KOLLOSE-331401 format. One line per 2 residues: number of its first residue (from 1); their letters; for each residue x, y, z of N, C-alpha, C. Coordinates in pm, 1 decimal. Example, Ala and Ser with C-alpha at 12.3 -4.5 7.8 and 13.67 -1.06 7.14 Angstrom:
// KOLLOSE-331401
1 = AS = 1319.0:-569.0:780.0:1230.0:-450.0:780.0:1320.0:-330.0:780.0 | 1285.0:-225.0:708.0:1367.0:-106.0:714.0:1290.0:3.0:787.0 .
***
This chain:
// KOLLOSE-331401
1 = ME = -6207.2:6561.3:1785.5:-6113.9:6442.8:1774.9:-6000.4:6447.3:1754.2 | -5885.6:6444.9:1811.6:-5780.7:6445.3:1791.5:-5659.5:6335.9:1692.3 .
3 = NK = -5637.3:6359.6:1589.0:-5551.1:6259.7:1491.6:-5409.1:6246.4:1578.3 | -5405.8:6131.0:1618.9:-5236.1:6094.4:1643.0:-5191.0:6006.7:1551.8 .
5 = II = -5075.0:6050.2:1529.5:-4984.9:6002.0:1415.2:-4876.8:5914.5:1496.7 | -4903.1:5785.2:1443.9:-4793.3:5707.3:1530.8:-4683.6:5624.8:1426.0 .
7 = IK = -4574.8:5646.0:1439.9:-4472.4:5583.4:1387.2:-4437.9:5491.7:1449.9 | -4426.2:5386.0:1341.6:-4375.1:5287.5:1388.5:-4184.6:5258.2:1332.6 .
9 = NR = -4137.7:5225.0:1390.4:-4011.4:5183.1:1368.4:-3937.1:5048.6:1330.7 | -3980.1:5025.7:1223.9:-3961.9:4873.5:1142.0:-3817.4:4869.8:1074.3 .
11 = SK = -3740.4:4818.6:1153.8:-3625.0:4810.2:1028.9:-3625.2:4676.1:919.1 | -3638.7:4706.3:803.6:-3622.0:4560.5:693.7:-3522.7:4517.6:670.1 .
13 = GF = -3412.5:4534.0:720.0:-3266.8:4477.3:691.0:-3202.3:4369.0:797.2 | -3083.6:4355.0:800.6:-3014.3:4259.0:890.2:-2967.0:4386.2:972.0 .
15 = SL = -2950.7:4340.0:1134.5:-2899.5:4419.7:1191.1:-2762.7:4362.8:1187.3 | -2654.1:4411.0:1223.7:-2497.2:4378.7:1196.4:-2499.8:4233.7:1302.6 .
17 = VE = -2557.6:4237.6:1389.7:-2537.6:4051.7:1501.2:-2591.9:3976.5:1393.2 | -2699.1:3997.1:1329.9:-2767.3:3898.2:1245.2:-2675.8:3873.1:1166.7 .
19 = AL = -2607.9:3905.5:1100.1:-2493.4:3899.4:961.5:-2401.4:3866.2:988.1 | -2343.5:3861.4:1144.2:-2223.9:3814.4:1206.0:-2243.9:3668.1:1212.0 .
21 = IG = -2364.8:3629.7:1312.9:-2430.1:3546.4:1326.9:-2394.4:3425.6:1215.3 | -2510.9:3469.7:1116.3:-2502.2:3397.7:969.0:-2348.4:3380.4:907.9 .
23 = AS = -2310.2:3489.7:927.9:-2168.0:3454.4:851.7:-2045.1:3332.4:914.5 | -2083.2:3368.0:1067.1:-2027.7:3260.1:1128.8:-2067.7:3134.9:1094.6 .
25 = II = -2179.9:3077.5:1066.0:-2245.3:2950.6:1049.6:-2200.4:2876.3:919.8 | -2221.0:3009.3:829.2:-2179.4:2951.8:698.5:-2024.5:2929.2:704.6 .
27 = VL = -1900.3:3017.8:782.5:-1788.3:2954.5:767.4:-1741.2:2859.2:844.9 | -1839.6:2840.5:943.0:-1827.8:2707.0:1030.6:-1830.3:2559.7:947.1 .
29 = TL = -1959.6:2561.3:835.2:-1999.2:2457.5:785.1:-1934.2:2405.5:677.9 | -1882.6:2530.9:610.9:-1769.8:2546.8:505.5:-1644.9:2476.3:582.9 .
31 = TA = -1580.1:2535.1:665.1:-1443.8:2477.9:714.3:-1508.8:2288.5:765.4 | -1594.6:2259.5:832.4:-1609.7:2121.4:876.7:-1623.2:2033.7:712.8 .
33 = LS = -1639.5:2074.4:598.8:-1718.0:2017.8:509.2:-1550.2:2020.4:445.4 | -1481.4:2128.9:396.6:-1332.0:2130.4:371.1:-1265.4:2022.5:440.4 .
35 = SA = -1245.2:2036.7:526.3:-1216.6:1929.3:651.9:-1242.1:1756.3:629.6 | -1347.8:1761.8:603.4:-1396.6:1634.1:556.7:-1368.3:1581.8:441.5 .
37 = FA = -1377.0:1665.9:332.1:-1319.6:1643.4:191.2:-1164.0:1602.5:184.8 | -1068.7:1691.2:288.3:-933.1:1644.9:299.2:-922.1:1525.2:361.8 .
39 = IL = -985.2:1505.9:444.4:-980.7:1344.3:506.3:-1006.2:1207.1:404.7 | -1124.9:1260.4:325.6:-1190.4:1150.0:250.4:-1047.4:1138.4:105.2 .
41 = AK = -981.0:1247.5:68.7:-904.8:1231.4:-40.6:-799.5:1164.5:20.1 | -681.0:1215.3:150.9:-596.5:1165.6:224.4:-633.4:1008.3:208.7 .
43 = SG = -766.1:956.4:252.0:-801.7:827.5:283.9:-778.8:718.2:111.3 | -873.5:834.3:56.7:-846.3:749.3:-94.9:-713.5:727.6:-156.0 .
45 = RS = -637.2:823.2:-150.5:-515.1:803.5:-210.4:-441.4:671.0:-98.9 | -453.3:706.5:16.4:-395.5:540.3:85.9:-432.4:477.5:22.1 .
47 = SI = -601.9:448.9:8.5:-620.6:281.9:-75.7:-562.5:237.7:-178.5 | -535.9:336.6:-236.7:-515.0:359.9:-405.7:-337.9:305.8:-371.2 .
49 = SS = -242.9:355.1:-279.0:-181.5:291.7:-254.3:-152.1:155.1:-223.9 | -241.2:132.2:-128.3:-245.4:-5.9:-53.4:-291.5:-100.0:-154.4 .
51 = VK = -358.5:-81.0:-242.4:-377.1:-171.9:-362.7:-311.2:-185.2:-457.2 | -215.6:-123.8:-483.4:-84.5:-121.3:-610.2:-23.9:-190.2:-528.0 .
53 = AS = 9.3:-168.5:-412.4:116.5:-266.6:-366.0:86.6:-401.3:-348.6 | -21.1:-411.8:-342.8:-83.3:-595.8:-308.0:-104.7:-622.7:-443.3 .
55 = YL = -131.7:-569.1:-580.2:-86.5:-615.3:-670.2:78.8:-649.5:-749.8 | 130.5:-573.1:-676.3:275.2:-585.2:-656.5:334.6:-698.7:-609.4 .
57 = LN = 294.6:-695.8:-550.0:306.8:-802.4:-406.1:295.5:-933.0:-483.4 | 147.8:-961.0:-512.5:101.5:-1083.0:-602.3:176.6:-1090.6:-720.0 .
59 = EG = 205.8:-1002.4:-816.8:285.4:-1011.8:-933.6:411.7:-1085.2:-914.3 | 496.5:-1039.2:-791.1:639.6:-1061.6:-786.2:630.7:-1228.3:-738.0 .
61 = AE = 507.1:-1277.3:-662.5:494.3:-1376.7:-587.7:473.1:-1451.5:-754.1 | 427.1:-1454.8:-820.1:340.4:-1536.3:-939.6:484.8:-1541.1:-1026.7 .
63 = AI = 557.8:-1408.3:-1033.3:704.3:-1445.2:-1108.3:734.7:-1500.4:-1124.3 | 793.1:-1515.1:-955.7:902.9:-1604.3:-933.7:865.0:-1759.0:-905.6 .
65 = LM = 723.7:-1798.4:-891.4:680.1:-1923.6:-924.3:682.2:-1932.1:-1045.2 | 639.1:-1863.9:-1116.2:669.0:-1931.2:-1296.2:800.8:-1932.5:-1350.6 .
67 = VA = 863.6:-1825.8:-1270.4:1019.5:-1880.1:-1330.6:1072.3:-1972.4:-1274.2 | 1028.5:-2009.4:-1158.3:1122.0:-2124.3:-1079.3:1053.0:-2267.2:-1122.4 .
69 = KE = 955.2:-2271.4:-1134.3:900.0:-2381.9:-1230.0:935.6:-2403.3:-1390.8 | 928.8:-2329.9:-1450.4:1012.9:-2336.6:-1621.2:1164.7:-2323.7:-1573.8 .
71 = DW = 1245.4:-2263.5:-1495.2:1373.7:-2298.4:-1473.9:1459.8:-2263.4:-1347.8 | 1423.8:-2392.8:-1274.7:1485.0:-2423.0:-1115.8:1600.2:-2381.9:-1116.6 .
73 = TF = 1711.8:-2346.6:-1239.9:1828.3:-2269.6:-1202.2:1799.6:-2143.3:-1147.3 | 1707.1:-2059.3:-1181.1:1665.8:-1912.7:-1114.3:1704.6:-1949.2:-993.1 .
75 = IE = 1641.6:-2045.1:-912.2:1642.1:-2021.4:-757.5:1759.3:-2073.8:-729.3 | 1817.1:-2168.8:-773.4:1935.4:-2197.4:-732.3:2056.9:-2119.2:-789.9 .
77 = GL = 2067.9:-2050.0:-861.0:2162.5:-1936.6:-902.0:2126.1:-1811.8:-793.8 | 2073.6:-1804.0:-733.4:2041.0:-1691.1:-603.2:2116.8:-1696.6:-496.3 .
79 = TV = 2190.0:-1621.9:-414.3:2283.5:-1635.3:-326.7:2139.7:-1669.1:-169.5 | 2124.6:-1761.7:-132.2:2059.8:-1757.6:-19.6:2082.5:-1632.2:111.6 .
81 = GS = 1982.6:-1584.2:163.4:1988.8:-1452.8:211.2:2011.7:-1298.0:150.0 | 2009.6:-1318.6:46.9:2043.6:-1176.1:-61.8:1896.8:-1104.8:-87.7 .
83 = TY = 1890.4:-966.4:-74.5:1789.2:-939.6:-136.3:1793.4:-857.7:-296.3 | 1689.3:-934.9:-364.7:1673.8:-931.5:-489.7:1535.2:-832.7:-524.7 .
85 = GL = 1560.3:-734.8:-647.5:1443.0:-749.5:-714.8:1395.9:-793.8:-846.6 | 1280.7:-762.9:-923.3:1244.4:-844.9:-1012.1:1244.3:-756.2:-1129.3 .
87 = EW = 1292.9:-768.8:-1264.7:1264.8:-675.8:-1377.4:1242.0:-772.6:-1493.4 | 1125.5:-756.5:-1549.7:1080.6:-799.2:-1670.0:1154.2:-734.2:-1802.2 .
89 = KS = 1209.2:-790.0:-1892.7:1241.4:-808.8:-2023.3:1244.6:-935.1:-2109.1 | 1249.0:-886.1:-2240.6:1266.1:-989.5:-2326.6:1191.5:-1092.5:-2283.7 .
91 = NT = 1051.1:-1053.7:-2246.5:904.5:-1146.0:-2227.6:938.3:-1231.9:-2097.1 | 1050.7:-1218.4:-2048.8:1047.4:-1302.4:-1924.8:1107.7:-1216.9:-1776.8 .
93 = WY = 1090.1:-1245.9:-1682.1:1160.4:-1231.4:-1524.1:1293.9:-1234.6:-1522.8 | 1365.7:-1146.9:-1468.6:1493.4:-1175.6:-1414.8:1504.2:-1110.5:-1269.3 .
95 = ST = 1588.7:-1194.3:-1210.8:1668.8:-1096.4:-1054.8:1777.2:-1003.8:-1090.3 | 1743.9:-918.0:-1004.1:1812.2:-754.4:-1013.0:1830.9:-732.5:-870.3 .
97 = TT = 1927.4:-636.8:-889.7:1985.2:-581.4:-741.5:1863.1:-438.6:-739.1 | 1810.6:-439.5:-802.8:1726.4:-308.5:-824.9:1601.6:-327.8:-768.1 .
99 = TS = 1527.5:-256.0:-652.0:1426.8:-277.5:-591.5:1306.0:-161.5:-649.2 | 1304.4:-98.7:-696.5:1236.8:4.3:-708.4:1136.0:-28.6:-789.9 .
101 = VD = 1029.6:13.3:-807.5:895.4:3.2:-897.9:894.4:145.2:-915.2 | 852.0:222.0:-1026.9:824.4:373.2:-1053.2:876.8:466.0:-944.0 .
103 = NI = 981.4:396.7:-869.8:1021.7:508.7:-843.0:955.0:562.1:-696.2 | 866.0:462.3:-642.1:731.6:495.2:-582.3:742.1:375.4:-506.9 .
105 = YY = 730.5:262.8:-510.5:713.7:107.3:-445.1:868.9:42.4:-485.6 | 897.3:-23.7:-357.9:1024.0:-138.0:-369.0:1005.4:-224.4:-316.9 .
107 = RQ = 1017.3:-331.1:-423.7:961.7:-488.2:-441.2:1092.6:-575.9:-454.2 | 1092.1:-632.0:-342.7:1230.2:-714.9:-295.6:1157.7:-859.4:-246.9 .
109 = FV = 1289.1:-942.6:-287.4:1254.6:-1097.6:-215.8:1390.2:-1137.1:-200.2 | 1359.8:-1240.2:-116.7:1507.3:-1341.3:-68.0:1439.1:-1470.9:-56.7 .
111 = VS = 1566.6:-1526.6:-94.9:1524.8:-1695.6:-97.5:1613.6:-1739.5:62.6 | 1534.8:-1861.7:105.7:1610.7:-1881.4:200.0:1623.6:-2040.9:181.7 .
113 = GL = 1695.2:-2119.4:269.3:1713.4:-2282.7:279.3:1581.6:-2318.1:308.4 | 1518.7:-2425.8:293.9:1404.9:-2546.9:305.3:1450.4:-2625.1:390.3 .
115 = YR = 1404.7:-2638.8:533.5:1454.0:-2746.7:630.1:1358.3:-2814.6:643.1 | 1391.5:-2925.8:685.2:1301.8:-3076.6:725.1:1344.1:-3151.9:847.1 .
117 = DS = 1219.9:-3174.9:917.8:1245.4:-3206.4:1043.5:1274.3:-3388.0:1004.9 | 1256.0:-3498.9:1121.1:1277.1:-3599.3:1073.2:1150.1:-3682.1:1038.9 .
119 = NS = 1066.8:-3634.2:1027.5:904.4:-3656.5:959.1:929.5:-3615.4:840.6 | 1007.6:-3526.8:792.0:1010.5:-3481.0:679.2:896.6:-3346.3:658.3 .
121 = DI = 877.5:-3330.6:800.1:764.1:-3188.0:776.9:892.8:-3083.0:730.4 | 807.0:-2982.7:662.9:898.8:-2817.1:693.9:911.8:-2778.8:811.9 .
123 = AS = 1013.3:-2740.2:860.4:1077.5:-2730.7:977.4:1168.0:-2608.7:956.0 | 1209.9:-2507.5:1110.6:1309.9:-2401.6:1121.3:1411.0:-2414.7:1139.0 .
125 = SG = 1455.2:-2537.8:1152.0:1575.9:-2617.8:1127.9:1549.1:-2789.2:1109.0 | 1689.8:-2864.7:1090.1:1703.8:-2974.2:1059.7:1772.7:-2945.9:919.1 .
127 = TL = 1713.9:-3080.0:862.7:1816.9:-3097.7:710.9:1757.7:-3018.1:596.3 | 1878.4:-2983.2:521.1:1846.1:-2873.1:442.7:1793.2:-2935.5:304.8 .
129 = DS = 1685.5:-2906.9:257.1:1620.2:-2971.6:127.4:1686.1:-2921.9:-11.4 | 1718.8:-2980.6:-47.0:1784.6:-2924.2:-184.8:1701.4:-2924.8:-298.7 .
131 = EG = 1589.7:-2993.5:-285.1:1453.6:-2936.9:-369.7:1358.4:-2856.4:-373.6 | 1369.5:-2772.8:-237.0:1286.2:-2660.8:-228.7:1354.4:-2545.1:-169.0 .
133 = RK = 1270.9:-2429.9:-168.3:1321.4:-2325.4:-71.2:1223.0:-2256.9:-65.7 | 1216.7:-2129.9:54.1:1158.9:-2057.6:126.9:1166.7:-1957.2:47.4 .
135 = VD = 1066.2:-1839.1:-10.2:1085.1:-1707.0:-49.3:991.6:-1645.0:23.5 | 1038.2:-1491.6:35.4:1006.3:-1416.0:115.9:1036.2:-1305.8:49.8 .
137 = VG = 876.4:-1259.5:-1.0:812.0:-1109.2:-53.6:790.0:-986.0:-7.4 | 824.6:-860.0:-40.9:778.3:-776.2:4.3:757.5:-658.1:-31.5 .
139 = VS = 662.0:-571.5:-30.7:651.6:-421.8:-104.2:608.0:-322.6:26.9 | 725.3:-216.6:14.9:720.7:-130.8:99.4:695.8:27.1:-10.4 .
141 = WY = 639.8:111.7:63.3:627.5:253.0:-17.6:580.4:322.5:109.1 | 631.2:435.4:85.4:626.5:605.6:159.9:467.7:638.4:158.0 .
143 = NG = 397.1:609.3:274.5:264.4:673.2:325.3:250.8:768.4:396.7 | 247.9:890.6:401.6:251.5:981.6:436.2:401.6:1048.4:527.3 .
145 = SA = 349.2:975.5:648.2:490.7:1021.7:761.7:567.1:877.4:783.3 | 485.7:795.6:700.4:573.7:643.0:744.3:554.5:570.1:632.5 .
147 = TS = 655.9:454.3:696.6:685.6:361.3:505.3:573.2:249.5:592.0 | 507.8:229.2:487.5:401.0:97.1:451.2:462.2:-4.0:408.8 .
149 = TK = 428.6:-129.6:466.1:456.5:-236.9:404.4:388.7:-350.4:385.1 | 375.1:-451.0:268.0:303.8:-614.2:246.9:444.4:-705.9:251.6 .
151 = DL = 403.4:-800.0:302.0:477.6:-899.9:300.3:400.8:-1051.7:238.5 | 486.0:-1143.4:207.1:431.6:-1278.5:151.5:527.6:-1381.5:184.1 .
153 = SF = 532.1:-1495.9:237.4:615.4:-1568.5:236.6:507.1:-1717.0:188.0 | 636.4:-1777.2:98.9:560.8:-1906.9:27.6:713.6:-2028.2:31.2 .
155 = YV = 663.2:-2124.6:-35.4:788.2:-2219.9:-80.1:738.9:-2247.3:-219.2 | 887.9:-2285.8:-253.3:896.3:-2330.2:-411.6:976.7:-2466.1:-408.7 .
157 = FK = 911.7:-2517.9:-508.3:1003.9:-2676.0:-506.3:1050.0:-2708.5:-681.8 | 1121.9:-2775.9:-671.0:1182.0:-2836.8:-800.9:1113.9:-2922.9:-891.9 .
159 = DE = 1039.3:-2877.4:-981.7:979.7:-2974.7:-1063.0:1029.9:-3077.1:-1138.7 | 1018.7:-3191.5:-1110.4:1114.8:-3269.3:-1192.4:1004.4:-3349.9:-1311.7 .
***
């Protein structure tokens, strides 16, 4: 009987092709994950800016309503159609020409005349109502490659 020796050539490591395919899969997965994280982070920053702008807008409207109720001359003393900002000092709100808030947001308001038609309903033209004003408040901020804004309009009336 003849003894035959059979040598099997089994490689116990990875071939170069297998290593390249594995590395490619890992790189593609990490790239996809980092892109998704970047998009989520940008979205989160944008949401935070939008929420803060909403708070500033509401604060501005509430401040104007509060001061107008306490002292109507605050509203009467403002030039119709001019742009104003708000400043908190000495425990009260004041109108100012500075509209910047934290050098990030810009809050401004404009007071307009309030008109009434022949039925005494609020209208775009007609008789000027000396007991009321229209107020437009806006907040703007730089959001990436564009400026975003939030606006609110309301009426204030002289309390007697």
